[in-house]
C-alpha positions as YAML, in Angstrom:
chain: A
units: angstrom
residues:
- id: 1
  name: MET
  ca: [-0.06, -0.16, 0.06]
- id: 2
  name: ASN
  ca: [1.48, 3.48, -1.23]
- id: 3
  name: LEU
  ca: [0.95, 5.76, 1.91]
- id: 4
  name: ASP
  ca: [3.21, 8.36, 0.24]
- id: 5
  name: GLY
  ca: [2.21, 11.98, 1.18]
- id: 6
  name: THR
  ca: [-0.20, 14.15, 2.82]
- id: 7
  name: HIS
  ca: [-3.17, 12.95, 4.58]
- id: 8
  name: VAL
  ca: [-5.43, 15.33, 6.15]
- id: 9
  name: ALA
  ca: [-6.74, 14.28, 9.98]
- id: 10
  name: MET
  ca: [-10.36, 16.25, 8.80]
- id: 11
  name: VAL
  ca: [-12.09, 18.16, 11.45]
- id: 12
  name: THR
  ca: [-15.48, 17.42, 11.64]
- id: 13
  name: PRO
  ca: [-17.97, 20.53, 10.73]
- id: 14
  name: LEU
  ca: [-20.93, 20.53, 13.28]
- id: 15
  name: ASP
  ca: [-24.16, 22.12, 12.92]
- id: 16
  name: LYS
  ca: [-25.57, 24.75, 15.08]
- id: 17
  name: ASP
  ca: [-27.42, 21.73, 16.79]
- id: 18
  name: ASN
  ca: [-23.90, 20.78, 17.38]
- id: 19
  name: ASN
  ca: [-24.86, 17.59, 15.16]
- id: 20
  name: VAL
  ca: [-22.52, 16.23, 12.37]
- id: 21
  name: ASN
  ca: [-23.05, 18.74, 9.19]
- id: 22
  name: GLU
  ca: [-22.85, 15.99, 6.10]
- id: 23
  name: GLU
  ca: [-23.12, 19.02, 3.53]
- id: 24
  name: GLU
  ca: [-20.15, 20.92, 4.98]
- id: 25
  name: TYR
  ca: [-18.41, 17.82, 5.81]
- id: 26
  name: ARG
  ca: [-18.48, 16.43, 1.85]
- id: 27
  name: ASN
  ca: [-17.76, 20.32, 0.96]
- id: 28
  name: LEU
  ca: [-14.31, 20.19, 3.12]
- id: 29
  name: ILE
  ca: [-13.51, 16.91, 1.17]
- id: 30
  name: ASP
  ca: [-14.12, 18.28, -2.24]
- id: 31
  name: PHE
  ca: [-11.56, 21.76, -0.66]
- id: 32
  name: LEU
  ca: [-9.13, 19.15, 0.59]
- id: 33
  name: ILE
  ca: [-9.04, 16.75, -2.37]
- id: 34
  name: GLU
  ca: [-8.39, 19.94, -4.66]
- id: 35
  name: GLY
  ca: [-5.54, 21.15, -2.80]
- id: 36
  name: GLY
  ca: [-3.88, 18.15, -3.90]
- id: 37
  name: VAL
  ca: [-3.79, 15.91, -0.87]
- id: 38
  name: GLU
  ca: [-2.91, 12.21, -1.04]
- id: 39
  name: GLY
  ca: [-5.39, 11.02, 1.57]
- id: 40
  name: ILE
  ca: [-8.44, 11.93, 3.75]
- id: 41
  name: LEU
  ca: [-8.56, 10.74, 7.75]
- id: 42
  name: ALA
  ca: [-12.34, 10.61, 9.06]
- id: 43
  name: ALA
  ca: [-12.84, 10.65, 12.85]
- id: 44
  name: GLY
  ca: [-9.27, 11.14, 14.07]
- id: 45
  name: THR
  ca: [-8.45, 13.06, 16.97]
- id: 46
  name: THR
  ca: [-8.55, 16.35, 14.92]
- id: 47
  name: GLY
  ca: [-12.00, 15.21, 13.98]
- id: 48
  name: GLU
  ca: [-13.33, 15.15, 17.70]
- id: 49
  name: SER
  ca: [-13.52, 11.29, 17.55]
- id: 50
  name: ALA
  ca: [-13.51, 11.19, 21.42]
- id: 51
  name: THR
  ca: [-17.19, 12.74, 21.70]
- id: 52
  name: MET
  ca: [-18.91, 10.86, 18.97]
- id: 53
  name: SER
  ca: [-21.14, 8.79, 19.64]
- id: 54
  name: HIS
  ca: [-20.90, 5.55, 17.77]
- id: 55
  name: ASP
  ca: [-23.54, 6.18, 15.47]
- id: 56
  name: GLU
  ca: [-21.78, 9.01, 14.29]
- id: 57
  name: HIS
  ca: [-18.34, 7.45, 14.42]
- id: 58
  name: GLN
  ca: [-19.56, 5.35, 11.54]
- id: 59
  name: LYS
  ca: [-21.68, 7.79, 9.97]
- id: 60
  name: VAL
  ca: [-18.64, 10.33, 9.04]
- id: 61
  name: ILE
  ca: [-16.52, 7.24, 7.85]
- id: 62
  name: ASP
  ca: [-19.79, 6.52, 5.63]
- id: 63
  name: ILE
  ca: [-19.60, 9.66, 4.36]
- id: 64
  name: MET
  ca: [-16.15, 9.79, 3.96]
- id: 65
  name: VAL
  ca: [-16.01, 6.71, 1.65]
- id: 66
  name: ASP
  ca: [-18.44, 8.14, -0.50]
- id: 67
  name: GLN
  ca: [-17.35, 11.63, -1.15]
- id: 68
  name: VAL
  ca: [-13.89, 10.89, -1.56]
- id: 69
  name: ASN
  ca: [-15.36, 8.04, -4.05]
- id: 70
  name: GLY
  ca: [-11.53, 7.14, -5.18]
- id: 71
  name: ARG
  ca: [-10.10, 10.56, -5.59]
- id: 72
  name: ALA
  ca: [-7.89, 10.06, -2.72]
- id: 73
  name: LEU
  ca: [-6.60, 7.32, 0.07]
- id: 74
  name: THR
  ca: [-9.49, 7.11, 2.79]
- id: 75
  name: ILE
  ca: [-8.20, 6.58, 6.29]
- id: 76
  name: ALA
  ca: [-11.12, 5.49, 9.23]
- id: 77
  name: GLY
  ca: [-10.12, 6.80, 12.71]
- id: 78
  name: ALA
  ca: [-10.89, 3.49, 14.47]
- id: 79
  name: GLY
  ca: [-8.89, 3.40, 17.66]
- id: 80
  name: SER
  ca: [-9.93, 3.13, 21.17]
- id: 81
  name: ASN
  ca: [-9.08, 2.07, 25.07]
- id: 82
  name: ALA
  ca: [-10.98, -1.12, 24.46]
- id: 83
  name: THR
  ca: [-9.58, -3.53, 22.19]
- id: 84
  name: SER
  ca: [-12.88, -5.20, 21.43]
- id: 85
  name: GLU
  ca: [-14.42, -1.48, 20.85]
- id: 86
  name: ALA
  ca: [-11.24, -1.20, 18.38]
- id: 87
  name: MET
  ca: [-12.00, -4.55, 16.69]
- id: 88
  name: ASP
  ca: [-15.58, -3.43, 16.10]
- id: 89
  name: LEU
  ca: [-14.64, -0.24, 14.61]
- id: 90
  name: VAL
  ca: [-12.03, -1.48, 12.64]
- id: 91
  name: LYS
  ca: [-14.29, -3.91, 11.72]
- id: 92
  name: TYR
  ca: [-16.81, -1.53, 10.44]
- id: 93
  name: ALA
  ca: [-14.33, 0.75, 8.43]
- id: 94
  name: GLU
  ca: [-13.31, -2.32, 6.41]
- id: 95
  name: ASN
  ca: [-17.31, -3.13, 5.41]
- id: 96
  name: ALA
  ca: [-17.52, 0.54, 4.85]
- id: 97
  name: GLY
  ca: [-14.58, 0.22, 2.31]
- id: 98
  name: ALA
  ca: [-12.31, 2.09, 3.61]
- id: 99
  name: ASP
  ca: [-8.71, 1.88, 2.40]
- id: 100
  name: THR
  ca: [-7.21, 1.68, 5.80]
- id: 101
  name: ALA
  ca: [-7.92, 2.44, 9.94]
- id: 102
  name: LEU
  ca: [-5.71, 4.33, 11.82]
- id: 103
  name: VAL
  ca: [-5.87, 2.95, 15.21]
- id: 104
  name: ILE
  ca: [-4.64, 4.72, 18.30]
- id: 105
  name: THR
  ca: [-2.37, 3.22, 20.93]
- id: 106
  name: PRO
  ca: [-5.07, 2.40, 23.74]
- id: 107
  name: TYR
  ca: [-5.41, 5.37, 25.34]
- id: 108
  name: TYR
  ca: [-5.53, 6.00, 29.70]
- id: 109
  name: ASN
  ca: [-5.64, 2.66, 30.78]
- id: 110
  name: LYS
  ca: [-1.87, 2.65, 30.15]
- id: 111
  name: PRO
  ca: [-1.27, -1.27, 29.15]
- id: 112
  name: GLN
  ca: [2.29, -2.82, 29.22]
- id: 113
  name: GLN
  ca: [3.99, -3.07, 26.04]
- id: 114
  name: SER
  ca: [3.24, -6.61, 25.95]
- id: 115
  name: GLY
  ca: [-0.58, -5.72, 26.12]
- id: 116
  name: LEU
  ca: [0.25, -2.72, 23.35]
- id: 117
  name: TYR
  ca: [1.46, -5.54, 21.33]
- id: 118
  name: ASP
  ca: [-1.19, -7.69, 21.56]
- id: 119
  name: HIS
  ca: [-4.00, -5.18, 21.27]
- id: 120
  name: PHE
  ca: [-2.66, -4.76, 17.31]
- id: 121
  name: LYS
  ca: [-1.64, -8.56, 17.05]
- id: 122
  name: LEU
  ca: [-5.56, -9.04, 17.65]
- id: 123
  name: LEU
  ca: [-6.26, -6.46, 15.47]
- id: 124
  name: ASN
  ca: [-4.29, -7.63, 12.89]
- id: 125
  name: ASP
  ca: [-5.32, -11.42, 13.23]
- id: 126
  name: SER
  ca: [-9.25, -10.10, 12.95]
- id: 127
  name: ASN
  ca: [-9.30, -8.06, 10.06]
- id: 128
  name: ASP
  ca: [-8.27, -7.76, 6.67]
- id: 129
  name: ILE
  ca: [-8.19, -3.64, 6.44]
- id: 130
  name: PRO
  ca: [-4.46, -2.43, 6.32]
- id: 131
  name: ILE
  ca: [-3.88, -0.59, 9.63]
- id: 132
  name: ILE
  ca: [-2.06, 2.27, 10.48]
- id: 133
  name: ALA
  ca: [-0.65, 2.36, 14.20]
- id: 134
  name: TYR
  ca: [-0.82, 5.74, 15.93]
- id: 135
  name: ASN
  ca: [1.32, 6.70, 18.71]
- id: 136
  name: VAL
  ca: [0.29, 10.08, 20.79]
- id: 137
  name: PRO
  ca: [1.91, 9.83, 23.62]
- id: 138
  name: SER
  ca: [0.83, 13.31, 24.75]
- id: 139
  name: ARG
  ca: [-2.77, 12.53, 24.41]
- id: 140
  name: THR
  ca: [-2.66, 8.42, 25.27]
- id: 141
  name: GLY
  ca: [-0.24, 8.57, 28.31]
- id: 142
  name: ILE
  ca: [1.63, 5.44, 26.83]
- id: 143
  name: ASP
  ca: [4.67, 5.07, 24.17]
- id: 144
  name: LEU
  ca: [4.97, 2.43, 21.86]
- id: 145
  name: SER
  ca: [8.73, 1.57, 22.57]
- id: 146
  name: VAL
  ca: [10.81, 0.88, 19.51]
- id: 147
  name: ASN
  ca: [10.94, -2.59, 20.54]
- id: 148
  name: SER
  ca: [7.00, -2.24, 20.12]
- id: 149
  name: ILE
  ca: [7.23, -0.60, 16.64]
- id: 150
  name: ILE
  ca: [9.64, -2.97, 15.19]
- id: 151
  name: ASP
  ca: [7.31, -6.12, 16.25]
- id: 152
  name: ILE
  ca: [4.76, -4.28, 14.70]
- id: 153
  name: ALA
  ca: [6.02, -3.83, 11.65]
- id: 154
  name: LYS
  ca: [6.45, -7.20, 11.42]
- id: 155
  name: LEU
  ca: [2.52, -8.21, 11.24]
- id: 156
  name: ASP
  ca: [1.48, -8.65, 7.72]
- id: 157
  name: ASN
  ca: [-1.61, -5.98, 8.18]
- id: 158
  name: ILE
  ca: [0.17, -3.28, 10.43]
- id: 159
  name: VAL
  ca: [1.59, -1.73, 7.25]
- id: 160
  name: ALA
  ca: [2.16, 1.81, 9.30]
- id: 161
  name: ILE
  ca: [2.91, 4.28, 11.82]
- id: 162
  name: LYS
  ca: [1.42, 7.62, 12.62]
- id: 163
  name: GLU
  ca: [4.28, 8.98, 15.23]
- id: 164
  name: ALA
  ca: [3.63, 12.24, 16.74]
- id: 165
  name: ASN
  ca: [6.24, 11.63, 19.40]
- id: 166
  name: PRO
  ca: [8.50, 13.93, 18.90]
- id: 167
  name: ASP
  ca: [11.72, 12.99, 19.77]
- id: 168
  name: LEU
  ca: [13.97, 12.13, 16.55]
- id: 169
  name: ASN
  ca: [16.21, 10.13, 18.64]
- id: 170
  name: LYS
  ca: [13.96, 7.63, 18.94]
- id: 171
  name: LEU
  ca: [12.66, 8.23, 15.30]
- id: 172
  name: ALA
  ca: [16.32, 7.17, 13.63]
- id: 173
  name: THR
  ca: [16.73, 4.03, 16.33]
- id: 174
  name: VAL
  ca: [13.78, 2.70, 14.42]
- id: 175
  name: PHE
  ca: [14.86, 3.62, 10.83]
- id: 176
  name: ASN
  ca: [17.56, 1.99, 11.85]
- id: 177
  name: GLU
  ca: [16.30, -1.45, 12.84]
- id: 178
  name: LEU
  ca: [13.39, -1.32, 10.10]
- id: 179
  name: GLU
  ca: [16.44, -1.78, 7.86]
- id: 180
  name: LYS
  ca: [18.43, -3.45, 9.65]
- id: 181
  name: GLN
  ca: [15.30, -6.36, 9.57]
- id: 182
  name: ASP
  ca: [14.35, -5.44, 6.11]
- id: 183
  name: LEU
  ca: [11.24, -3.99, 7.06]
- id: 184
  name: SER
  ca: [11.32, -0.82, 5.80]
- id: 185
  name: LYS
  ca: [10.46, -1.79, 2.16]
- id: 186
  name: ASP
  ca: [6.43, -3.16, 3.62]
- id: 187
  name: PHE
  ca: [6.34, -0.58, 6.44]
- id: 188
  name: THR
  ca: [6.17, 3.51, 6.22]
- id: 189
  name: VAL
  ca: [6.16, 5.81, 8.67]
- id: 190
  name: LEU
  ca: [4.22, 9.12, 8.74]
- id: 191
  name: SER
  ca: [4.34, 12.07, 11.05]
- id: 192
  name: GLY
  ca: [1.97, 12.83, 13.23]
- id: 193
  name: ASN
  ca: [3.25, 16.37, 13.68]
- id: 194
  name: ASP
  ca: [3.57, 19.01, 11.26]
- id: 195
  name: SER
  ca: [6.49, 21.41, 12.31]
- id: 196
  name: LEU
  ca: [8.57, 17.56, 12.29]
- id: 197
  name: THR
  ca: [7.75, 16.47, 8.65]
- id: 198
  name: LEU
  ca: [10.41, 17.79, 6.77]
- id: 199
  name: PRO
  ca: [12.88, 16.38, 9.11]
- id: 200
  name: MET
  ca: [10.72, 13.46, 9.63]
- id: 201
  name: ILE
  ca: [11.06, 12.80, 5.83]
- id: 202
  name: ALA
  ca: [14.91, 12.96, 5.62]
- id: 203
  name: GLN
  ca: [14.92, 10.51, 7.92]
- id: 204
  name: GLY
  ca: [13.03, 7.97, 6.18]
- id: 205
  name: ALA
  ca: [9.21, 8.94, 6.81]
- id: 206
  name: ARG
  ca: [6.84, 9.09, 3.68]
- id: 207
  name: GLY
  ca: [4.33, 11.49, 4.65]
- id: 208
  name: VAL
  ca: [2.51, 13.27, 6.93]
- id: 209
  name: ILE
  ca: [-1.39, 12.96, 8.33]
- id: 210
  name: SER
  ca: [-1.53, 16.41, 9.11]
- id: 211
  name: VAL
  ca: [-3.70, 19.55, 10.93]
- id: 212
  name: VAL
  ca: [-2.48, 22.23, 9.00]
- id: 213
  name: ALA
  ca: [-3.67, 20.84, 5.45]
- id: 214
  name: ASN
  ca: [-7.39, 21.81, 6.62]
- id: 215
  name: VAL
  ca: [-6.37, 24.92, 6.36]
- id: 216
  name: LEU
  ca: [-3.29, 25.27, 3.02]
- id: 217
  name: PRO
  ca: [-3.81, 21.52, 1.99]
- id: 218
  name: LYS
  ca: [-2.24, 22.97, -1.35]
- id: 219
  name: GLU
  ca: [1.19, 24.15, 0.37]
- id: 220
  name: THR
  ca: [1.59, 21.54, 2.81]
- id: 221
  name: SER
  ca: [1.00, 18.76, 0.15]
- id: 222
  name: LEU
  ca: [3.54, 20.81, -1.86]
- id: 223
  name: MET
  ca: [5.99, 20.32, 0.59]
- id: 224
  name: VAL
  ca: [6.02, 17.03, 0.98]
- id: 225
  name: ARG
  ca: [5.99, 15.96, -2.48]
- id: 226
  name: ASN
  ca: [9.10, 18.03, -2.59]
- id: 227
  name: ALA
  ca: [10.64, 16.43, 0.29]
- id: 228
  name: LEU
  ca: [9.89, 12.94, -0.88]
- id: 229
  name: GLU
  ca: [11.30, 13.69, -4.64]
- id: 230
  name: GLY
  ca: [14.76, 15.05, -2.92]
- id: 231
  name: ASN
  ca: [14.02, 18.48, -3.06]
- id: 232
  name: TYR
  ca: [14.77, 19.53, 0.21]
- id: 233
  name: ASP
  ca: [15.85, 23.24, -0.55]
- id: 234
  name: GLU
  ca: [12.12, 24.17, -2.08]
- id: 235
  name: ALA
  ca: [10.93, 21.83, 1.41]
- id: 236
  name: ARG
  ca: [12.57, 23.78, 3.60]
- id: 237
  name: VAL
  ca: [11.83, 27.15, 2.05]
- id: 238
  name: LEU
  ca: [8.13, 25.88, 1.95]
- id: 239
  name: SER
  ca: [8.09, 24.54, 5.40]
- id: 240
  name: ASN
  ca: [9.46, 27.67, 7.12]
- id: 241
  name: ASP
  ca: [6.87, 29.41, 5.23]
- id: 242
  name: LEU
  ca: [4.30, 27.38, 6.48]
- id: 243
  name: PHE
  ca: [5.75, 27.35, 10.21]
- id: 244
  name: ASP
  ca: [3.67, 30.09, 12.14]
- id: 245
  name: LEU
  ca: [0.39, 28.31, 10.99]
- id: 246
  name: MET
  ca: [1.87, 25.06, 12.00]
- id: 247
  name: ASP
  ca: [2.58, 26.53, 15.33]
- id: 248
  name: VAL
  ca: [-0.46, 28.39, 15.56]
- id: 249
  name: MET
  ca: [-2.89, 25.49, 15.01]
- id: 250
  name: PHE
  ca: [-2.11, 24.69, 18.53]
- id: 251
  name: ILE
  ca: [-2.28, 27.41, 20.81]
- id: 252
  name: GLU
  ca: [-5.23, 25.64, 22.24]
- id: 253
  name: ALA
  ca: [-6.24, 22.27, 22.38]
- id: 254
  name: SER
  ca: [-6.52, 20.86, 18.73]
- id: 255
  name: PRO
  ca: [-9.04, 20.93, 16.61]
- id: 256
  name: ALA
  ca: [-9.88, 24.42, 18.12]
- id: 257
  name: PRO
  ca: [-7.42, 26.77, 16.02]
- id: 258
  name: ALA
  ca: [-8.26, 24.65, 13.01]
- id: 259
  name: LYS
  ca: [-11.93, 25.07, 13.52]
- id: 260
  name: ARG
  ca: [-12.20, 28.76, 14.18]
- id: 261
  name: ALA
  ca: [-9.12, 29.32, 11.38]
- id: 262
  name: LEU
  ca: [-11.63, 27.49, 9.00]
- id: 263
  name: ASN
  ca: [-14.47, 29.13, 9.98]
- id: 264
  name: LEU
  ca: [-13.00, 32.38, 9.33]
- id: 265
  name: MET
  ca: [-11.95, 30.90, 5.64]
- id: 266
  name: GLY
  ca: [-15.69, 30.73, 5.49]
- id: 267
  name: LYS
  ca: [-16.18, 27.07, 5.81]
- id: 268
  name: ASN
  ca: [-18.55, 26.86, 8.08]
- id: 269
  name: VAL
  ca: [-17.41, 23.64, 10.10]
- id: 270
  name: GLY
  ca: [-18.93, 25.48, 13.03]
- id: 271
  name: GLY
  ca: [-18.28, 24.54, 16.89]
- id: 272
  name: LEU
  ca: [-16.64, 22.57, 19.25]
- id: 273
  name: ARG
  ca: [-18.02, 19.48, 21.07]
- id: 274
  name: MET
  ca: [-17.39, 19.57, 24.89]
- id: 275
  name: PRO
  ca: [-15.37, 19.88, 27.37]
- id: 276
  name: LEU
  ca: [-13.66, 21.69, 24.14]
- id: 277
  name: LYS
  ca: [-14.21, 25.48, 23.87]
- id: 278
  name: GLU
  ca: [-13.81, 28.34, 22.15]
- id: 279
  name: MET
  ca: [-10.80, 30.03, 21.85]
- id: 280
  name: SER
  ca: [-9.57, 32.50, 24.47]
- id: 281
  name: GLU
  ca: [-9.96, 36.30, 22.63]
- id: 282
  name: GLU
  ca: [-6.23, 37.15, 23.00]
- id: 283
  name: ASN
  ca: [-5.12, 33.85, 21.16]
- id: 284
  name: ASP
  ca: [-7.91, 34.48, 18.61]
- id: 285
  name: VAL
  ca: [-6.05, 37.60, 18.06]
- id: 286
  name: ILE
  ca: [-3.02, 36.14, 17.28]
- id: 287
  name: LEU
  ca: [-4.88, 33.21, 15.00]
- id: 288
  name: GLN
  ca: [-5.94, 36.06, 13.09]
- id: 289
  name: GLU
  ca: [-3.18, 37.99, 12.83]
- id: 290
  name: ILE
  ca: [-1.09, 35.00, 11.31]
- id: 291
  name: MET
  ca: [-3.79, 34.05, 8.88]
- id: 292
  name: LYS
  ca: [-3.73, 37.69, 7.63]
- id: 293
  name: LYS
  ca: [0.18, 37.05, 6.60]
- id: 294
  name: TYR
  ca: [-1.13, 34.04, 4.70]
- id: 295
  name: ASP
  ca: [-3.88, 35.96, 2.88]
- id: 296
  name: LEU
  ca: [-6.52, 33.76, 4.43]
- id: 297
  name: ILE
  ca: [-8.50, 36.29, 5.63]
...
């Protein structure tokens, strides 16, 4: 499976009653694909999956698969802190026709490394859909170790990892081990931090699952493609140009800044599910000043 490129961790548009806004969801998918991204992720962290009901989770996957209609890779968020629930979500993603499922490491219960491996192995053995593991210790409280990453890379259906641990030394060790064990051809590493995408590609990553691409899909995709093609001078300029926007996307809890930016751009993605709330007035001013630099408002 070719996972090279820019995949967008989509926000979930909500209507005035805080329900999923299907029309705007479809419009946003079209905007992103027209911007040149290679993949769309529904029901990820940026999509507020933690506050979705099961029905809503399934609904956004169905909308994504239908609206993308083969124009880009479809990635279904399918993780849970309960292995049984993750199993159901992965199976739903497979039956819905998604190309791959993104499975976060189980959060809150902080399983042992052996438990993390068993979690992914059971999902691997019980489904045919390719799976991207998602490691984001800042949100889950647990970090997939280098050994665990190498172990799950040996599983047939675990085809990639979205790595959001910012430790580039750890990542260098992962790439070294993947090469040593002849796993790098069949296992893809994707950046989970926009600002680290360029250095991660230089180390061996093949793309990003991006937040900033919600707002600037064309520019993000161009930066990633240049990096993958070895045009590092061009990629560096583009990455540096994007840095301020990448940074402000996390001035408050994501996806609050991304949703506010899209609303300011006229995309009508609505508000946030509690316990998240709208940005502070002070940070909103900072966001708007940065958006003006990019001629977004």
